[in-house]
TIPAFI-899444 format. One record per residue (C-alpha): residue number from 0; residue in three letters; x, y, z. Coordinates in pm, whole numbers, padded with zeros to 5 digits. Example, Ala and Ser with C-alpha at 12.3 -4.5 7.8 and 13.67 -1.06 7.14 Angstrom:
# residues 2
resi|resn|x|y|z
0|ALA|01230|-00450|00780
1|SER|01367|-00106|00714
END
This chain:
# residues 270
resi|resn|x|y|z
0|UNK|03201|06803|05913
1|UNK|03157|06975|05571
2|UNK|03461|06798|05450
3|UNK|03301|06467|05537
4|UNK|02983|06547|05354
5|UNK|03172|06634|05049
6|UNK|03357|06304|05046
7|UNK|03023|06124|05080
8|UNK|02874|06322|04796
9|UNK|03175|06246|04590
10|UNK|03148|05875|04665
11|UNK|02775|05857|04583
12|UNK|02829|06034|04261
13|UNK|03088|05792|04166
14|UNK|02866|05505|04255
15|UNK|02582|05636|04048
16|UNK|02819|05691|03744
17|UNK|02950|05341|03778
18|UNK|02599|05198|03800
19|UNK|02481|05401|03513
20|UNK|02773|05296|03292
21|UNK|02716|04933|03383
22|UNK|02344|04972|03294
23|UNK|02430|05127|02961
24|UNK|02687|04855|02879
25|UNK|02431|04586|02963
26|UNK|02150|04745|02742
27|UNK|02398|04772|02458
28|UNK|02475|04407|02489
29|UNK|02102|04334|02473
30|UNK|02065|04565|02180
31|UNK|02346|04387|01989
32|UNK|02188|04044|02055
33|UNK|01858|04190|01925
34|UNK|02023|04326|01607
35|UNK|02187|03985|01532
36|UNK|01856|03792|01585
37|UNK|01656|04026|01371
38|UNK|01919|04007|01098
39|UNK|01876|03636|01082
40|UNK|01498|03634|01060
41|UNK|01487|03923|00826
42|UNK|01681|03741|00559
43|UNK|01527|03389|00605
44|UNK|01259|03338|00339
45|UNK|01095|03056|00538
46|UNK|01060|03293|00828
47|UNK|00923|03569|00620
48|UNK|00672|03329|00472
49|UNK|00556|03169|00803
50|UNK|00567|03468|01037
51|UNK|00582|03802|00861
52|UNK|00402|03983|01140
53|UNK|00643|03874|01395
54|UNK|00941|03993|01186
55|UNK|00772|04328|01146
56|UNK|00713|04358|01525
57|UNK|01075|04266|01586
58|UNK|01185|04529|01364
59|UNK|00965|04791|01510
60|UNK|01078|04714|01866
61|UNK|01455|04717|01748
62|UNK|01408|05061|01603
63|UNK|01270|05190|01935
64|UNK|01556|05035|02124
65|UNK|01809|05193|01892
66|UNK|01620|05524|01930
67|UNK|01648|05525|02313
68|UNK|02012|05411|02296
69|UNK|02125|05762|02218
70|UNK|01968|05921|02526
71|UNK|02138|05939|02869
72|UNK|01945|05751|03139
73|UNK|01733|05546|02904
74|UNK|01899|05212|02941
75|UNK|01592|05053|03086
76|UNK|01396|05146|02775
77|UNK|01665|05022|02558
78|UNK|01681|04685|02745
79|UNK|01299|04667|02727
80|UNK|01252|04714|02355
81|UNK|01567|04504|02268
82|UNK|01412|04238|02473
83|UNK|01081|04262|02287
84|UNK|01271|04264|01959
85|UNK|01466|03956|02042
86|UNK|01146|03770|02157
87|UNK|00966|03852|01840
88|UNK|01264|03735|01627
89|UNK|01257|03402|01834
90|UNK|00893|03352|01803
91|UNK|00934|03407|01424
92|UNK|01198|03144|01412
93|UNK|00990|02907|01609
94|UNK|00702|02961|01378
95|UNK|00930|02888|01078
96|UNK|01053|02561|01233
97|UNK|00687|02461|01312
98|UNK|00602|02520|00951
99|UNK|00900|02336|00810
100|UNK|00805|02042|01028
101|UNK|00448|02051|00920
102|UNK|00546|02056|00554
103|UNK|00804|01779|00615
104|UNK|00525|01560|00775
105|UNK|00280|01650|00489
106|UNK|00554|01537|00244
107|UNK|00608|01210|00427
108|UNK|00244|01142|00459
109|UNK|00206|01208|00080
110|UNK|00489|00972|00009
111|UNK|00339|00704|00250
112|UNK|00012|00723|00062
113|UNK|00187|00704|-00281
114|UNK|00380|00409|-00166
115|UNK|00073|00234|-00034
116|UNK|-00114|00304|-00356
117|UNK|00183|00164|-00555
118|UNK|00183|-00143|-00325
119|UNK|-00195|-00196|-00386
120|UNK|-00141|-00151|-00761
121|UNK|00136|-00391|-00767
122|UNK|-00069|-00651|-00578
123|UNK|-00358|-00595|-00808
124|UNK|-00132|-00630|-01109
125|UNK|00019|-00939|-00947
126|UNK|-00327|-01089|-00904
127|UNK|-00417|-00994|-01258
128|UNK|-00094|-01139|-01388
129|UNK|-00160|-01450|-01200
130|UNK|-00504|-01479|-01338
131|UNK|-00380|-01422|-01687
132|UNK|-00114|-01679|-01632
133|UNK|-00360|-01925|-01512
134|UNK|-00587|-01856|-01797
135|UNK|-00299|-01918|-02034
136|UNK|-00231|-02241|-01855
137|UNK|-00585|-02349|-01866
138|UNK|-00613|-02270|-02241
139|UNK|-00308|-02476|-02305
140|UNK|-00484|-02773|-02144
141|UNK|-00821|-02724|-02303
142|UNK|-00998|-02723|-02638
143|UNK|-01265|-02491|-02723
144|UNK|-01605|-02620|-02843
145|UNK|-01853|-02368|-02981
146|UNK|-02163|-02531|-02813
147|UNK|-02011|-02606|-02476
148|UNK|-01756|-02336|-02401
149|UNK|-01415|-02413|-02260
150|UNK|-01336|-02780|-02196
151|UNK|-01039|-02940|-02012
152|UNK|-00972|-03305|-02083
153|UNK|-00818|-03553|-01819
154|UNK|-00703|-03843|-02022
155|UNK|-00729|-04215|-01935
156|UNK|-00362|-04221|-01827
157|UNK|-00433|-04003|-01525
158|UNK|-00633|-04296|-01374
159|UNK|-00530|-04638|-01255
160|UNK|-00637|-04898|-01522
161|UNK|-00996|-04988|-01527
162|UNK|-01059|-04811|-01184
163|UNK|-01175|-04464|-01076
164|UNK|-00864|-04390|-00876
165|UNK|-00642|-04108|-00982
166|UNK|-00270|-04168|-01003
167|UNK|00006|-03926|-00880
168|UNK|00062|-03785|-01232
169|UNK|-00290|-03623|-01202
170|UNK|-00188|-03400|-00920
171|UNK|-00017|-03132|-01114
172|UNK|-00297|-03094|-01356
173|UNK|-00561|-03070|-01084
174|UNK|-00365|-02833|-00870
175|UNK|-00358|-02592|-01179
176|UNK|-00738|-02644|-01195
177|UNK|-00773|-02561|-00834
178|UNK|-00558|-02238|-00872
179|UNK|-00774|-02132|-01170
180|UNK|-01104|-02179|-00981
181|UNK|-00955|-01991|-00676
182|UNK|-00861|-01697|-00884
183|UNK|-01212|-01710|-01064
184|UNK|-01456|-01759|-00776
185|UNK|-01752|-01697|-00986
186|UNK|-01674|-01982|-01233
187|UNK|-01843|-02317|-01183
188|UNK|-01756|-02650|-01369
189|UNK|-01932|-02962|-01483
190|UNK|-01715|-03276|-01452
191|UNK|-01809|-03530|-01722
192|UNK|-01705|-03895|-01731
193|UNK|-01681|-04106|-02052
194|UNK|-01566|-04462|-02126
195|UNK|-01493|-04673|-02436
196|UNK|-01735|-04952|-02556
197|UNK|-01547|-05241|-02392
198|UNK|-01765|-05411|-02145
199|UNK|-02135|-05366|-02078
200|UNK|-02304|-05030|-02107
201|UNK|-02402|-05036|-01731
202|UNK|-02042|-05110|-01633
203|UNK|-01904|-04819|-01868
204|UNK|-02170|-04576|-01738
205|UNK|-02083|-04659|-01367
206|UNK|-01707|-04616|-01426
207|UNK|-01753|-04300|-01604
208|UNK|-01966|-04161|-01315
209|UNK|-01718|-04273|-01061
210|UNK|-01424|-04127|-01230
211|UNK|-01609|-03779|-01266
212|UNK|-01705|-03807|-00896
213|UNK|-01343|-03888|-00796
214|UNK|-01219|-03579|-00971
215|UNK|-01485|-03369|-00785
216|UNK|-01398|-03527|-00450
217|UNK|-01027|-03426|-00506
218|UNK|-01126|-03060|-00592
219|UNK|-01343|-03043|-00294
220|UNK|-01068|-03172|-00075
221|UNK|-00838|-02904|-00208
222|UNK|-01085|-02628|-00111
223|UNK|-01322|-02576|-00385
224|UNK|-01681|-02537|-00279
225|UNK|-01904|-02843|-00359
226|UNK|-02168|-02602|-00499
227|UNK|-01935|-02509|-00791
228|UNK|-01889|-02880|-00894
229|UNK|-02152|-03070|-01108
230|UNK|-02093|-03436|-01185
231|UNK|-02230|-03606|-01503
232|UNK|-02143|-03966|-01652
233|UNK|-02211|-04056|-02009
234|UNK|-02057|-04409|-02039
235|UNK|-01962|-04490|-02387
236|UNK|-02161|-04211|-02542
237|UNK|-01995|-03922|-02725
238|UNK|-01682|-04096|-02837
239|UNK|-01386|-03888|-02981
240|UNK|-01248|-04156|-03198
241|UNK|-01333|-04501|-03325
242|UNK|-01340|-04782|-03059
243|UNK|-01188|-05017|-03309
244|UNK|-00838|-04932|-03227
245|UNK|-00642|-04926|-02897
246|UNK|-00543|-04553|-02951
247|UNK|-00915|-04474|-03024
248|UNK|-01036|-04639|-02709
249|UNK|-00776|-04461|-02501
250|UNK|-00913|-04125|-02640
251|UNK|-01262|-04216|-02549
252|UNK|-01176|-04305|-02185
253|UNK|-01152|-03963|-02047
254|UNK|-01291|-03704|-01803
255|UNK|-01394|-03368|-01941
256|UNK|-01430|-03041|-01740
257|UNK|-01661|-02794|-01877
258|UNK|-01601|-02433|-01752
259|UNK|-01875|-02165|-01712
260|UNK|-01815|-01811|-01825
261|UNK|-01688|-01548|-01588
262|UNK|-02044|-01472|-01465
263|UNK|-02104|-01850|-01374
264|UNK|-02321|-01930|-01670
265|UNK|-02268|-02302|-01766
266|UNK|-02386|-02475|-02078
267|UNK|-02658|-02725|-02037
268|UNK|-02563|-03093|-02011
269|UNK|-02554|-03305|-02329
END
């Protein structure tokens, strides 16, 4: 009987020793994993900047785990503090990833805003350039008169002979005029018709009014508000040249478009 008890005791002791060795081995593996993880966060500048407190906690827990690792029967304590150290290191790494993502998103948002502003500036510049180009085009088609402002002249050749109908060659000029008025919505115009002295004064006055009105009708059809258009006919008054020659009469048969300034101030009629 005593022999049997001795064998049981020996077997139990062996089991305890094996279990203890297995526990120690497992706790050492956990300790090694905690060491590796701590070394990574310890030398990562982003982690140190984003989660310094977690790194400190990971180091403190690792120090405790290493302290317990030298004592027999303390494998549970080693495992506990090694686990804490590992988790603090992981938390510190997660914080660094979160901060990196936030900074990346902030940089992307800043770049998006910069690009949007650049696009707005480009559009504004494009409109300004268009306006400048249209101004230059209009200036090339006009002559400046000190008492009346900027004046654009549509010659007799843009109309069908002796009628108020515009011919196809007038389209390009009128489209430029429409573009200019669209880019300058505060400007208004007075459309003035003139004739030579051939025929009666009443007929010449009527033709000059009809031609001026025809130009206004086309501009309105192309989208210019009627309120921005004034119409005036002067007949054979205010000639540009002598009516004695064919060339002079051609110059006198015309439509003049008088532009207001940028604030919409238009010179008074003649």
